[in-house]
Every structure is written in structure tokens, then in C-alpha cells.
PADOTOR-461343 format. One record per residue (C-alpha): residue in one letter; x, y, z. Coordinates in steps of 0.25 Angstrom, whole numbers, plus 5000, padded with zeros to 4 digits. Example, Ala and Ser with C-alpha at 12.3 -4.5 7.8 and 13.67 -1.06 7.14 Angstrom:
<nodes>
<node rest="a" u="5049" v="4982" w="5031"/>
<node rest="s" u="5055" v="4996" w="5029"/>
</nodes>
This chain:
<nodes>
<node rest="m" u="4998" v="4971" w="4747"/>
<node rest="t" u="5005" v="4960" w="4748"/>
<node rest="l" u="4998" v="4948" w="4757"/>
<node rest="p" u="5008" v="4940" w="4769"/>
<node rest="i" u="5004" v="4926" w="4761"/>
<node rest="i" u="5016" v="4917" w="4756"/>
<node rest="l" u="5009" v="4910" w="4746"/>
<node rest="a" u="5012" v="4894" w="4746"/>
<node rest="l" u="5014" v="4890" w="4731"/>
<node rest="d" u="5011" v="4875" w="4734"/>
<node rest="t" u="5014" v="4870" w="4721"/>
<node rest="k" u="5024" v="4862" w="4713"/>
<node rest="e" u="5020" v="4870" w="4702"/>
<node rest="i" u="5026" v="4883" w="4695"/>
<node rest="d" u="5016" v="4886" w="4686"/>
<node rest="q" u="5006" v="4885" w="4699"/>
<node rest="a" u="5016" v="4893" w="4708"/>
<node rest="q" u="5016" v="4904" w="4698"/>
<node rest="s" u="5002" v="4906" w="4695"/>
<node rest="w" u="5000" v="4906" w="4711"/>
<node rest="i" u="5011" v="4916" w="4713"/>
<node rest="k" u="5005" v="4925" w="4702"/>
<node rest="a" u="4991" v="4923" w="4707"/>
<node rest="a" u="4994" v="4928" w="4721"/>
<node rest="s" u="5007" v="4938" w="4719"/>
<node rest="g" u="4998" v="4950" w="4720"/>
<node rest="q" u="4995" v="4947" w="4735"/>
<node rest="i" u="5006" v="4939" w="4739"/>
<node rest="d" u="5021" v="4939" w="4737"/>
<node rest="h" u="5026" v="4928" w="4745"/>
<node rest="f" u="5025" v="4913" w="4739"/>
<node rest="k" u="5031" v="4901" w="4746"/>
<node rest="i" u="5036" v="4889" w="4738"/>
<node rest="g" u="5039" v="4877" w="4745"/>
<node rest="l" u="5043" v="4862" w="4742"/>
<node rest="e" u="5034" v="4857" w="4732"/>
<node rest="f" u="5038" v="4867" w="4723"/>
<node rest="f" u="5052" v="4868" w="4726"/>
<node rest="l" u="5056" v="4852" w="4725"/>
<node rest="r" u="5048" v="4854" w="4711"/>
<node rest="h" u="5054" v="4866" w="4705"/>
<node rest="g" u="5065" v="4873" w="4714"/>
<node rest="i" u="5071" v="4885" w="4713"/>
<node rest="t" u="5069" v="4885" w="4697"/>
<node rest="g" u="5054" v="4885" w="4701"/>
<node rest="i" u="5053" v="4896" w="4711"/>
<node rest="e" u="5062" v="4903" w="4701"/>
<node rest="k" u="5050" v="4901" w="4692"/>
<node rest="l" u="5040" v="4907" w="4700"/>
<node rest="r" u="5048" v="4919" w="4702"/>
<node rest="q" u="5048" v="4922" w="4687"/>
<node rest="g" u="5033" v="4926" w="4687"/>
<node rest="t" u="5031" v="4933" w="4701"/>
<node rest="d" u="5042" v="4938" w="4711"/>
<node rest="f" u="5039" v="4933" w="4725"/>
<node rest="k" u="5044" v="4931" w="4741"/>
<node rest="l" u="5048" v="4916" w="4740"/>
<node rest="f" u="5044" v="4909" w="4752"/>
<node rest="l" u="5052" v="4896" w="4750"/>
<node rest="d" u="5046" v="4885" w="4758"/>
<node rest="l" u="5057" v="4874" w="4758"/>
<node rest="k" u="5057" v="4871" w="4772"/>
<node rest="l" u="5071" v="4868" w="4772"/>
<node rest="y" u="5076" v="4859" w="4784"/>
<node rest="d" u="5090" v="4852" w="4785"/>
<node rest="i" u="5104" v="4853" w="4790"/>
<node rest="p" u="5110" v="4868" w="4789"/>
<node rest="n" u="5119" v="4865" w="4778"/>
<node rest="t" u="5108" v="4859" w="4769"/>
<node rest="i" u="5099" v="4870" w="4773"/>
<node rest="k" u="5109" v="4880" w="4769"/>
<node rest="g" u="5112" v="4874" w="4755"/>
<node rest="a" u="5097" v="4873" w="4754"/>
<node rest="v" u="5095" v="4887" w="4756"/>
<node rest="e" u="5107" v="4892" w="4748"/>
<node rest="s" u="5100" v="4884" w="4736"/>
<node rest="v" u="5087" v="4893" w="4737"/>
<node rest="a" u="5092" v="4905" w="4742"/>
<node rest="n" u="5093" v="4910" w="4727"/>
<node rest="l" u="5078" v="4910" w="4727"/>
<node rest="n" u="5079" v="4921" w="4737"/>
<node rest="p" u="5067" v="4915" w="4745"/>
<node rest="k" u="5060" v="4925" w="4755"/>
<node rest="f" u="5058" v="4913" w="4764"/>
<node rest="l" u="5064" v="4900" w="4764"/>
<node rest="t" u="5060" v="4890" w="4774"/>
<node rest="v" u="5067" v="4881" w="4783"/>
<node rest="h" u="5062" v="4871" w="4794"/>
<node rest="a" u="5064" v="4878" w="4807"/>
<node rest="a" u="5066" v="4864" w="4814"/>
<node rest="g" u="5079" v="4864" w="4806"/>
<node rest="g" u="5085" v="4873" w="4818"/>
<node rest="a" u="5094" v="4884" w="4819"/>
<node rest="k" u="5108" v="4880" w="4811"/>
<node rest="m" u="5098" v="4876" w="4800"/>
<node rest="i" u="5090" v="4889" w="4799"/>
<node rest="s" u="5103" v="4896" w="4801"/>
<node rest="a" u="5108" v="4890" w="4788"/>
<node rest="a" u="5098" v="4893" w="4781"/>
<node rest="a" u="5097" v="4908" w="4784"/>
<node rest="m" u="5111" v="4908" w="4781"/>
<node rest="a" u="5109" v="4904" w="4766"/>
<node rest="l" u="5098" v="4913" w="4764"/>
<node rest="p" u="5102" v="4926" w="4768"/>
<node rest="t" u="5092" v="4934" w="4761"/>
<node rest="g" u="5079" v="4926" w="4763"/>
<node rest="s" u="5071" v="4922" w="4777"/>
<node rest="i" u="5074" v="4907" w="4781"/>
<node rest="t" u="5059" v="4903" w="4786"/>
<node rest="a" u="5059" v="4893" w="4796"/>
<node rest="v" u="5046" v="4884" w="4796"/>
<node rest="t" u="5042" v="4880" w="4810"/>
<node rest="v" u="5031" v="4870" w="4813"/>
<node rest="l" u="5025" v="4867" w="4801"/>
<node rest="t" u="5010" v="4871" w="4799"/>
<node rest="s" u="5005" v="4857" w="4795"/>
<node rest="f" u="5009" v="4852" w="4811"/>
<node rest="s" u="4999" v="4852" w="4821"/>
<node rest="e" u="5003" v="4851" w="4835"/>
<node rest="i" u="5000" v="4836" w="4837"/>
<node rest="e" u="5008" v="4833" w="4825"/>
<node rest="f" u="5020" v="4842" w="4828"/>
<node rest="q" u="5019" v="4833" w="4842"/>
<node rest="e" u="5020" v="4819" w="4834"/>
<node rest="m" u="5033" v="4825" w="4828"/>
<node rest="g" u="5039" v="4824" w="4841"/>
<node rest="q" u="5038" v="4839" w="4845"/>
<node rest="r" u="5037" v="4842" w="4858"/>
<node rest="q" u="5033" v="4857" w="4858"/>
<node rest="s" u="5022" v="4863" w="4851"/>
<node rest="i" u="5021" v="4868" w="4838"/>
<node rest="e" u="5021" v="4884" w="4842"/>
<node rest="d" u="5034" v="4881" w="4852"/>
<node rest="t" u="5041" v="4872" w="4842"/>
<node rest="t" u="5039" v="4884" w="4831"/>
<node rest="k" u="5043" v="4895" w="4840"/>
<node rest="n" u="5055" v="4887" w="4845"/>
<node rest="w" u="5059" v="4885" w="4831"/>
<node rest="a" u="5056" v="4899" w="4826"/>
<node rest="k" u="5065" v="4904" w="4837"/>
<node rest="i" u="5077" v="4896" w="4833"/>
<node rest="a" u="5074" v="4899" w="4817"/>
<node rest="l" u="5075" v="4914" w="4819"/>
<node rest="s" u="5088" v="4912" w="4828"/>
<node rest="a" u="5094" v="4905" w="4816"/>
<node rest="g" u="5090" v="4914" w="4805"/>
<node rest="a" u="5076" v="4911" w="4799"/>
<node rest="k" u="5068" v="4923" w="4797"/>
<node rest="s" u="5055" v="4918" w="4795"/>
<node rest="l" u="5046" v="4908" w="4800"/>
<node rest="v" u="5035" v="4899" w="4795"/>
<node rest="c" u="5027" v="4894" w="4807"/>
<node rest="s" u="5012" v="4891" w="4807"/>
<node rest="p" u="5002" v="4902" w="4812"/>
<node rest="f" u="4999" v="4896" w="4825"/>
<node rest="e" u="5015" v="4899" w="4829"/>
<node rest="v" u="5016" v="4912" w="4822"/>
<node rest="s" u="5012" v="4921" w="4833"/>
<node rest="a" u="5023" v="4914" w="4842"/>
<node rest="l" u="5034" v="4916" w="4831"/>
<node rest="r" u="5029" v="4931" w="4830"/>
<node rest="q" u="5033" v="4933" w="4845"/>
<node rest="l" u="5046" v="4926" w="4842"/>
<node rest="s" u="5050" v="4936" w="4831"/>
<node rest="d" u="5046" v="4948" w="4825"/>
<node rest="s" u="5054" v="4948" w="4814"/>
<node rest="a" u="5054" v="4934" w="4809"/>
<node rest="i" u="5043" v="4931" w="4797"/>
<node rest="l" u="5033" v="4922" w="4801"/>
<node rest="i" u="5026" v="4914" w="4789"/>
<node rest="t" u="5014" v="4905" w="4793"/>
<node rest="p" u="5008" v="4895" w="4783"/>
<node rest="g" u="4995" v="4887" w="4788"/>
<node rest="v" u="4987" v="4898" w="4785"/>
<node rest="r" u="4972" v="4897" w="4779"/>
<node rest="l" u="4960" v="4905" w="4777"/>
<node rest="e" u="4948" v="4900" w="4786"/>
<node rest="g" u="4942" v="4889" w="4779"/>
<node rest="d" u="4954" v="4885" w="4770"/>
<node rest="d" u="4959" v="4871" w="4770"/>
<node rest="p" u="4972" v="4870" w="4781"/>
<node rest="g" u="4976" v="4860" w="4771"/>
<node rest="d" u="4990" v="4853" w="4779"/>
<node rest="q" u="4991" v="4864" w="4789"/>
<node rest="a" u="4988" v="4862" w="4804"/>
<node rest="r" u="4990" v="4876" w="4810"/>
<node rest="v" u="4983" v="4885" w="4802"/>
<node rest="m" u="4978" v="4900" w="4803"/>
<node rest="t" u="4972" v="4910" w="4795"/>
<node rest="p" u="4983" v="4920" w="4788"/>
<node rest="k" u="4976" v="4932" w="4795"/>
<node rest="q" u="4978" v="4923" w="4808"/>
<node rest="a" u="4993" v="4919" w="4805"/>
<node rest="l" u="4997" v="4935" w="4801"/>
<node rest="s" u="4991" v="4941" w="4814"/>
<node rest="a" u="4999" v="4929" w="4822"/>
<node rest="g" u="5011" v="4936" w="4817"/>
<node rest="a" u="5015" v="4929" w="4803"/>
<node rest="d" u="5021" v="4938" w="4791"/>
<node rest="f" u="5017" v="4928" w="4781"/>
<node rest="v" u="5007" v="4917" w="4779"/>
<node rest="v" u="5007" v="4905" w="4770"/>
<node rest="i" u="4997" v="4902" w="4761"/>
<node rest="g" u="4996" v="4892" w="4751"/>
<node rest="r" u="4984" v="4882" w="4747"/>
<node rest="s" u="4973" v="4892" w="4752"/>
<node rest="i" u="4976" v="4902" w="4742"/>
<node rest="t" u="4983" v="4893" w="4731"/>
<node rest="k" u="4971" v="4883" w="4730"/>
<node rest="e" u="4963" v="4894" w="4724"/>
<node rest="w" u="4970" v="4895" w="4712"/>
<node rest="d" u="4961" v="4891" w="4699"/>
<node rest="g" u="4971" v="4895" w="4688"/>
<node rest="t" u="4969" v="4908" w="4690"/>
<node rest="a" u="4973" v="4919" w="4701"/>
<node rest="t" u="4959" v="4922" w="4705"/>
<node rest="q" u="4956" v="4912" w="4715"/>
<node rest="m" u="4970" v="4914" w="4722"/>
<node rest="q" u="4969" v="4929" w="4723"/>
<node rest="k" u="4955" v="4928" w="4730"/>
<node rest="k" u="4959" v="4920" w="4740"/>
<node rest="i" u="4972" v="4929" w="4742"/>
<node rest="d" u="4964" v="4940" w="4742"/>
<node rest="l" u="4954" v="4933" w="4753"/>
<node rest="i" u="4967" v="4929" w="4762"/>
<node rest="a" u="4971" v="4944" w="4762"/>
<node rest="t" u="4957" v="4949" w="4766"/>
<node rest="t" u="4959" v="4940" w="4778"/>
<node rest="l" u="4972" v="4947" w="4782"/>
<node rest="v" u="4966" v="4961" w="4783"/>
</nodes>
């Protein structure tokens, strides 16, 4: 059975990413490619990854700019047929609408408040509302503008599920108990996030740090995560 996990390929190296995809592809079919890989290898790099294994692409570029620029940027990557393409929800309705029109066959995915923010840090940025209230506000605007999926921390996913039954909710900031939280400030376990209403959880270092040159250790970690979801 395919797990509701999007594996984050947090590497700059094509060979490394290919190895991780191959190691995980028996249980995971969604893979996240972000800025560190895309800025080095671009569209060609993603095409190379797909030569070995077909997979569902979560293209995590977190686009944020004026609507016309976003329209052009989305058009530039549309031929990759990403299932999910991230933009910042803070960009507003016009920007999100421009992105959605430029990717009619994919899901524009609005990233709400980054999971690296704590409540105190968010307030220090000049935000008057809480993270949860801001997330709900941005989510409403994004969905009305054409976004089909949302990224939020596990702590906001329940509130967003109440807003929409149809939106795909994706939660980073998940770790098994005992795992290093790294730079994440708002963390739950995968089971807690899914139980709260998430459709997918994004996991990267908790799995990929187990890579030892063979697939064995990574697969054991994925198996362990799978047992916690039962």
C-alpha cells in the first residue's frame, strides 16, 4: 500500500536524489523537490530524475511575486506536470489566481505560515493575528482564488479541514517521537497530523538521514513510520 507521505528530496545532487527515490518508491510515490535542487539543476534535473522512476511531483518553489511574474514562472514549469506546485498564500488572491490559470491540470498549493515560525517569532514580524487565525484567513483567500491544496503545520490542519472538505491538506513539520525536530518549531507525529485531517505529511530528513549507501536502513525507517499510522 502506498503511504500518505511526500518524501522531501533535500539534496543538491542528482545521484543522491535518484537513490532516495529508488529506495522509497515501493512505499512512497510522491516526492518533493525544492529550491536547493531546482536552482542547481532546473527542469533538466527533474527530467533526469524521472528517467529512472515515474513519480508524482511536489514542486516546492514557494513562488511569491506580482501576478504577471507568477503567471510566467508557472508557465515555465508547467511542462513538468507537477501534481502540486507551491506558492505563498501571503501573495494574495490576484497572484494565486494567476498561478492557477497558468497550471490548469495541476494543483496550485498555497503555503500558509511556515512551520519554522513560533508564535513569538511570528509576532515579531509585525503580525497582529495568531498563526492559526492568519492561516485560516490566508487559506480562505487562496481557495477562493483557485488554489486546490494548502500547506500548513499540523497544529492548523484541523481548523483548515473545517473550512474545506475538498482541499488537499499537506503538513510538513512531522517527526516520529525522539527524532530531531531540526529547524521546525511546530511539530507533531505523522499519525497525529493525519488524524487531525491532513491528506499527506511531508517527511525528509527523518527518513533520508538513514541512507547508508543501500536502501535497507531507509526502508526500515519507512516501515517503522508505517507501523505508527495503523
